[in-house]
KEBARO-93966 format. One record per residue (C-alpha): x, y, z. Coordinates in steps of 0.2 Angstrom, whole numbers, plus 5000, padded with zeros to 4 digits. Layout:
<recs>
XYZ ...
</recs>
This chain:
<recs>
497052025048 496051875053 495751855072 496551715081 495451565084 494951555102 494551375106 493651405122 492451535114 492251425098 491751275109 490351375117 489651395099 489551215095 487851145092 487150985101 486850905084 487650755075 489050795064 490950785060 492350885068 494050915060 495550965070 496951065062 498751105068 499551275066 500151235049 498351205043 498651015042 497150905047 497750795062 496150715067 494350685060 492950615071 491050605071 489850635085 488050625090 488250785099 489650895092 489651005108 489750865120 491150765110 492250905106 492150985123 492750815130 494450835122 494851005131 494450945148 495950915160 495550745166 495350565159 496450585143 497650455136 499450515131 498950505113 497450615115 498450735126 499750745112 498450775099 497550915109 499250995112 499451015093 497651085089 497651265083 495851265077 494451155073 492951155061 491451055060 490051005048 488250975054 487250825047 485550755049 485950595058 487350475065 487350375049 487750525038 489050575050 489950405049 489950415030 490650595030 491950545043 492550395032 492650505017 493650645026 494850515034 495150445017 495450625009 496550695023 497350535031 497550625048 499050565059 497950535074 496650425066 496850235064 497550225046 497950075035 499650135031 500249965024 500749985006 500449815001 499149784988 498449614988 497849524973 496049484969 495249364956 494149464944 492749404933 492049524921 490249464921 489649594910 490549514895 489749384884 491149274887 491949324904 493849294908 494549254925 496049354929 497149414944 497149604948 497749714961 496549864957 494749854962 493549974953 491749994953 491449924935 490149794938 491349644939 491449514952 493049524963 493549384975 494849404988 495949484994 497249344993 498649385006 499749254996 499949304978 500449124974 498749064981 497749174969 498849114954 498548934959 496748954960 496649044943 497748914935 496648774943 495048864936 495748884918 496348704918 494748624924 493448734916 494248774899 493748954898 494649074887 496449114891 496549274880 496549444888 495749534873 494349434866 493749444848 492849334836 494049244824 493949124809 494948984817 495348934835 496948964844 498148824850 497248814867 495748744859 496848604850 497648554866 496048554875 496248704886 494848804879 493148784872 493448914858 492049034861 492949154848 492349034834 490648994842 491148814847 490248844864 488648954866 488449104878 487249004889 488448854891 489948964894 488949064907 488548894916 490448874917 490649044924 489249024937 490048864943 491748954945 490849094955 490148964966 491848884968 492649054973 491149084985 491548914993 489948834988 490848674983 489448554990 488248624977 489548604963 489948424968 488148374968 487848444951 489448354944 488848194951 487248214941 488148264925 489348114927 487847994928 487048074913 488648064902 488847884907 487147834903 487347914885 489047814884 489947984883 491447914893 492648054887 491548184895 491148074910 493048064913 493348244911 491948284924 492548154936 494348234935 493548404938 492548334953 494048254961 495148414959 493748514967 493648394982 495448414984 495448604984 493948604995 494748495008 496348605007 495348755011 494348695025 494848755042 493348735053 491748655056 490948825058 489248825049 489249015045 489349065027 490249215020 491149285036 492649395040 493449355057 494549485065 495849455079 496949595087 498649585096 499749715105 501449735112 502349885119 502649965101 501349905089 499649835086 499249695074 497549665066 497349505057 495849465047 495249295040 494149275025 493049125027 491749075013 490748915016 491748855030 493348875020 494848995022 495049085006 496349215012 496949315026 497749485028 498649585042 499049765046 500249845059 499850005068 501050115078 500650245092 498950155096 499450065111 498450175123 496850155113 495550025118 495249875107 493549935103 494250105097 495550025086 494249905079 493050045075 494350145066 494949985057 493249935051 492850105044 494550115034 494549935028 492749915022 492550085014 493050034997 492949844998 491849764985 491649594995 490749635010 490349485021 488749435029 489549435046 491049505054 491649415070 492849485083 493149475102 492449645107 491149755100 491849915091 491350085095 489850135085 489349955081 487549995076 488050145065 489450035057 488149895054 486950015045 488350085035 488949915029 487149855026 486750005015 488349975005 488049795003 486149815000 485849675012 486049645031 487849645037 488049605056 489549625068 489549475080 490549445096 490349255100 490549205118 490649015116 490748865104 491548855087 491349035083 492349095098 493648965094 493849045077 494049215084 495349145095 496249075080 496249245072 496949325088 498249185090 498849215072 498949405075 499949375091 501149255081 501249385067 501649525079 502949425089 503849365073 504049535067 504549605083 505849475087 506649485070 506749675069 507049695088 508549575088 509349675074 508949845083 509649775100 511249725091 511349895083 511149975099 512549875107 513849895092 513450085091 513650105110 511950195111 510950225127 509350185118 508750075103 508950175087 507150185081 507450305067 508950305056 509250415041 510450385027 511250505015 512150484998 512750614986 512750594967 513550694953 514650684938 516150804938 515150924949 513650934937 511850904942 512350884960 510950794970 510750694986 509650554992 508950525009 508150365015 507350315032 507350165043 506050155056 506050015069 507149905058 506049935042 506650035027 505250155023 505350195005 503950315005 504950425017 506350445005 506850625000 507850694986 508850854986 509550964973 511151044979 510951234980 512551314987 513951204982 514851224965 516051104958 516550934964 516450944984 515450794991 515750835009 515151015007 513650944998 513350825013 513450975025 512151075015 510850925013 510950875032 510751045038 509251085027 508450925032 508750945051 508151125051 506451065044 506150975061 507051105072 506051255065 504451155068 504051145050 504450955047 503650955030 503450775030 505150735038 504550705055 505550695071 507450705071 508350545068 509250445082 510650405070 511350465054 512250355042 513250435028 513750345012 515650355013 517150365025 517850485037 517750645026 515850625025 515750585044 516650745048 515550845036 513950775045 514750805062 515050995058 513151015055 512750915071 513851035081 513251185073 511451145076 511851075094 510850915092 511150745099 511350635084 512650495082 513550485065 514250335056 514950305039 514450155028 516150095020 516149995004 517449864998 518349864981 516749784973 515649924979 514849824992 514549875010 515849795021 515749885038 515150035048 516450165053 516350275068 517050455070 518750395075 518950295059 518650125069 517749995058 516349915068 516149725068 514349675065 513349515061 513049455043 511149485046 511349665052 512649695038 511349635025 510049755032 511349895031 511849845014 510049855008 509850025017 511450095008 510850024991 509150104993 509850274997 511150254982 509750214970 508750364976 510150484973 510750404957 508950394949 508650584953 510350624946 509950524930 508350614929 509050784929 510450734918 509350664905 508150814906 509650934903 510350824889 508550814881 508251004882 510051054876 509950944861 508351024854 508751194861 510351204850 509251194834 508751364828 506951374824 506551264839 505751364854 505051304870 503351274863 503951164848 505151074859 503851024871 502650974857 504050864849 504450784866 502550754869 502350674852 503950564852 504350544871 506250564868 507550644858 508150474852 506350434845 506450604836 508150554829 507450394822 505850464815 505550504797 505450684790 503650654787 503350594805 504150744812 503050854801 501550794810 501950904824 501051074824 502151214817 503451104810 503651114791 504651004779 506151124780 506251124799 505850934800 507350904788 508451024799 507950934815 508350764807 510050824801 510550914817 510150764828 511050644817 
</recs>
C-alpha cells in the first residue's frame, strides 16, 4: 500500500531550482499548474498561514499532493507551464473557457494560385492567417471585397481546365485555371492583398497611382478605370477601419474591467493604425486576483497557439513574468515582441479605449443577465439570486429506451457544455415521475458524496419539464437527501410551448415575456438533449436488431457492414455486388441480406 503523501515533508525535499509544479486533489485531478524560478520558495509560500487570497485558500484546501518538474531556466518553465495548462485545463488557472471560435482569413501562400477563404481552424500549414474577426460579417465583407476587386479565383478546388468558368466571363476572375494570368502576375495580386490585410494601405495606394498613370499613358482606359475603382474602394475601407492617429504598426491593445462577479478582458487588433478586429473574454472566480496576475495568465493562454503574433502588446499594467513572456513570444515569432505599458499620449488613450470597451461589455452583460436573475429571485420568492439552475426532462416511447436530459444555467447563461444525459437504470415501463426521481437522486449524490464528476456544486433551483407530478417526484428526492433546493415545473400550452412556471402548490407564476423567453429556451435545450439521446439509442437498437435477425450475420459481419454502408437503409438500397465487397459476405449471404431487409 502506498504511503500517504505528507505535504510538509515533501516541501522540505523541493529543490531551489526553476521548474513547474502541479497541484492535485484527492481524486487525482490537476487543479493548478504554476512555474517558479525557485520551486522551494514558490510552493512553500502556498502553505504558509498568512497573506493568502480567498481563491488561493480554497485551492490549497483541496490540494492532496503535488508533483514538480525541474527545468534549466525560467523560459523553459514558462513553455512547460503553458503546455500543461493546455493539457489539463486546471480549474484554478486563468482559462479561456469561451467556446466561441472566431473566423480568420486564410491565404494558402504555398499554392501556385492561392485562394482567400474564411476559416475558424488555425493550423500550422504554412498559410497566412489574418484575424481573428470578432464579427463574422466583417470577415465575410473583407473577403467579398477582395474577390470583387482583385479577381482572384473563386473555386475551392483549383485545377487546370480547357476553358474558363462563368466568373471569368463576368469579369470576376482572371482565369488562372486556363493560363490567362501568369503565376508572377497572380502573386502580385496576392502580395497586395496581404498588404491590405496587414493594414499597409498607404503602400498599395501609392502603387495604384503609378499604375493608373501608366495605363492612361498607354491609352488603356479600361484598365485605368478598373485600377481607379479599386483605389477608391481601398481608400473607403481604409478610412472605415482607422480608429486612431497612433503611429504604431502591428499591435494588440488589451483592456481589463471587473465587477463583483466577473472579469472582462478585451483585446483590440490594430494593424497600420487601423482596427481590424476585436475580441473579449469573461472570467469568473478571479475577482481577488490582481490585474497583473490575470494578464499574465491571459497572455500565456491566448498567444500559445496564435499564428498572428503582434510586434507590441499594450496594456495598463505589466503582467507577472513580463520578461519571460516577452522572450517566449519573441522566440515563437522569430522576431522581437514587446509588452508596453504607456503612461501618456495617444498610446495611453488607446489602452483607455480598450478598458472603456471592456467596462461597457461587462456592464451590458451584467445588466442584461442580472435583471433577469433579480426578477427570477423575486418571482420564485428566494432569499438569494439563483446563480445555478438545473433543468431535467424524461424521454421514452411506451417505456422503451428510457433516458433523461439535464441542462445547466449559470448566471443567466445556458451552458450547453455542462449538459448531461442519463440512461434510466431502475425503472421499467412507462413511469416518468419515478424516472425523474432516479435521475435527480443520481445527480445530487455526485455532489453530496464529494465525487462531482463534472457536475460541480449543488444547484440553487431545479426546474422539471412537467407539472405537479414531476414536481412532487423531485421533492421526494430533496426531502430524502435533506438538501435545500427549490423545485418548480415548466408548464407547456396546447402547442407544446412553455407558458409558465408552477410551484409546489400548483400555483402558476406570472413572469415577464423576456424571462419567459429565457425559460422557454432552457426547456427547449433540455428537451433536445433528452430526445436526441433517446433517438440515438432507439436508432442503435433498430439498426442492430434488423441485422441481428438475419442468420449468418454475427457481430463482426454486422459491424463491417455498418462501417462500409453507415446505415441499414444504405445496405437495403445497395446492390448484391456492393454488399459482397464486405469481407466474409459471399453472393448467397448478400442476396439473403438484401431479401431480408426488403
